[in-house]
N, C-alpha and C positions, 0 to 999 in steps of 0.2 A: 271635507272640512275646508272652508276658505281661509284666507290669510287672517282676517279679523277674528274668526273663531279660534284659530290656532294660537294667535297672539293672546287672546283672552284666557285660553286654557293654560298656556305657559305662565302667564301672569298669576293666575289663581293658584296653580299648583305650587309655584315658587312662594307665594304668600303663605299658604298653609304650612309648607315645610319650614319656612323661616319662623313663623309664629310658634309652631310646635317645638322647634329647636330652642328658641329663646325661652319658652316657658319651661322646658326641661332644665336649662341653665339656671333660671331664676329659682327653680325648686331645689337646686343643689344636687340633682341627679342627672347629669348630662347624658345624652343618648350615646350608647356604645355603637360600635361599627355595625353590628347586626341590625340594631334598631334604626340607624340612619339608612342602611340599605333597604330595609323593609319599608320605611317611610317614602323613600324615593322610587321604590319598585313594588308597589302594592299589587297583589294578584288580581287578575281580571275576573276570576270566578272563585267560588267557595272551594276550599281545598277539602279533599276527602269525600266529596259527593259521589264519586264513581264507585265507592265501596258500600254504599247504602243498600241494605236489604230490608224491604218493608216488613218482613216477618221477625226480624231480630232487632232488639233495641241497640242503638249505637252509642257507645261511650266515646264522646269527643273530648280529646285533651284540651285544656285551656291554652290559649296562645297569650302568654303573659306579656310578650313584647307588643302585640297588637293592642291588648287591653291598656297597656301603659300609654301607647300613642293616642288611643281614644280619650283617655283621661286627660292627657296633656292638651289635646285639641279643645276639649270642653273647658279646661282651665284657662286656656288662651282666649277663648271666646268670652268667658265670663269676665276675665281681667280687662279685656278691651272694652266691653260694655260698661264696666264700672268706671273706666276712665272717661269715656265719651260716648254719647248716644250716636254720634256720626260713625263710630267704628262698626255699628250694626250694619251699615250700608256695605262695608267691605265684605262682611261675612254673608250677607244676602246675595251680593254679587257672586261670591265664590260658590255658594250653594246652587244658584241659578245656572252658572256656567258649567259646573261639574255635572249637574243633572241633565242639562241640555246635551252635553257631550257623552253622557253615560260613563264617566270616568270613575274608577274604583275609589278615588279619594273621597267621593261622596259617602261611601260606606263608613269611612273613618269618622267623618263628621256626624253622620246619622247615629251610628252606634255610640259615639261619644256624647250624644244628647244635644248637639247643636240643632236647634229647631228651625224649620223653614216656616215662614209666615204664609199661611194660606189666605187667599182672597176672601172677602166677606161673602161672596156669592157662591162659594164652593159647595156648601151644604144645601143651598137652595137648588143648585144645578142637579145634585144627586136626587133630591126630592122630585124635581121636574122629570128627570129620566125615569124614576120609579112610577110616577103618575102616568107618563106616556106609555110605559109597558103595560100597566093595568088597563088603561083606556083602550089601547089597541087590542089587548087580549080579550077583554069583555066585548068590545065592539066586533071583533072578528067572530067570536062565538055567536053573537046575535045575528050577524050577517050569514053565517053558515047554517044557523038553525031556522032561518026564514025560508019559506017556499018549499018546493018539493024536496024530499030527501035525496041527497046525491053526494058522491065523494069529491066531486070537482071543487065545490065550495070549500070543503074542509081542507083540501090540498092547497088551495089558494091561501086560505087563512094560515095554515101551518107554514107555508113558504114565506108569507109576509111577516109572520111573527119571528121566525128564525132570522130573516133578513134584518129586522129591526134589532134583534139581540146581537147580531154581528156588527151592525152599523154604529150602535151606541159606543162601544169601546174605541172604534176608529175615530169617531168624532171627538171623543174625550181626549184621546192622545193628541190629536191635532190642536185642540183648544189649549191643552197643557203646554204644548211646544210653543204656540203663539204667545201664551202668557209668559213663559220663561224668556222668550226673545225680547218681549217688551220690558220685562224686569231687568234684563241685562242692559238694555239701552238706557233705562231710567237710572239705574244704579251707577252706570259708567260716568255720568256727568257729576255725581256727588261723591266720588271716591276720595278717601282721605289719603294723606301722604304715605301711610304704611303700605298701601297696595300699589301705588303708582311706581 
């Protein structure tokens, strides 16, 4: 993580903590010490996952403190948007930075219902990838079925198809990372005073 990314992450985490704390004060139920500690030190992985047995149903106790933080994050987001449309840029910036860095504060926002705006071409890209898989699969079967029977063509088709299936998620992750980096740069120039 370079200095600019580290600065952005500190800025965004501070913004979310400040807005959740302010929203708790405005609601008349300020955060207690445990909730403040949880907000500042969110776990980096889901708790209790090491005890999961696939054969036994797992009763997971509710985490009321985390649920309260999620609700407060959503309330802060809604309140900011009701005051000004520009405040949406602050939250978009926060989501993009948290997602880019893989920070657990993103869970708080997502589970609280703060939505990330997807680009218009996102669904079209999914359809294009599905179409590519179908075309390569059918084309590969046609290629392997033409000519004298042999296993070499089928092995080539199988390897090519598996390679394509492995390549698509890698390209998708790269494209998403580039989109988030561009979003961070675009949002940075239009941040409101609350985030700066």
